C-alpha positions in Angstrom: 33.5 99.5 16.5 30.2 99.2 14.6 27.0 98.7 16.7 24.7 95.8 16.0 21.2 96.3 14.5 18.1 94.4 14.0 18.5 94.0 10.2 14.9 92.7 9.5 13.6 95.9 11.0 16.0 98.0 9.0 14.9 96.1 5.8 11.3 96.7 6.6 12.0 100.4 7.3 14.0 100.6 4.0 11.3 99.2 1.7 8.5 101.2 3.2 10.0 104.7 3.3 9.0 107.5 1.0 9.7 109.3 -1.4 12.5 106.8 -2.0 13.9 103.7 -0.2 16.3 104.5 2.6 17.1 103.6 6.2 18.4 105.5 9.1 20.9 103.9 11.6 21.2 106.0 14.6 24.4 105.4 16.7 26.0 103.4 13.7 29.4 103.6 15.4 30.1 103.3 19.1 31.0 106.7 20.6 34.7 106.3 20.8 34.9 105.3 17.1 32.7 108.1 16.0 34.9 110.6 17.9 38.1 109.2 16.5 36.8 109.4 13.0 35.4 112.9 13.5 38.8 114.2 14.7 40.7 112.4 11.9 38.5 113.4 9.0 39.8 116.1 6.7 38.4 119.6 7.2 35.9 120.7 4.5 38.4 123.3 3.1 41.4 120.8 3.3 43.6 120.5 0.3 43.2 116.7 0.5 39.7 116.9 -1.3 39.5 116.6 -5.0 37.0 119.2 -6.2 34.7 118.7 -9.1 33.4 122.0 -10.2 31.8 121.9 -13.7 28.4 122.3 -15.3 27.5 118.6 -14.5 28.8 118.2 -11.0 29.7 120.3 -7.9 31.3 118.0 -5.2 34.4 117.0 -3.3 35.7 113.6 -3.0 38.6 112.0 -1.1 39.7 109.9 -4.0 42.6 109.7 -5.0 43.6 111.3 -1.6 42.6 108.1 0.4 46.3 107.3 0.7 46.6 110.3 3.0 43.8 109.5 5.2 44.7 108.0 8.6 44.5 104.2 9.1 41.3 104.0 11.0 39.4 105.7 8.3 40.9 103.6 5.6 39.9 100.4 7.5 36.3 101.7 7.6 36.2 102.7 4.0 37.6 99.5 2.6 36.1 97.0 5.2 34.0 94.3 3.6 
């Protein structure tokens, strides 16, 4: 489901990036999982999203709609 990575290299990359710390993990999921999630994920214009549109924030979030997201996405969202 999730590909393995050289975590020491990721850490090194994370602490040495500019202008802020970040890491890029290409091919994080195997192709089958990525395609499954892509097909199940709600469309950007779906009514499942909660929309924040006020002077402080303009964004969409899936919470509290997570109960309506398919099982494979919920497992990934809540997996430790």
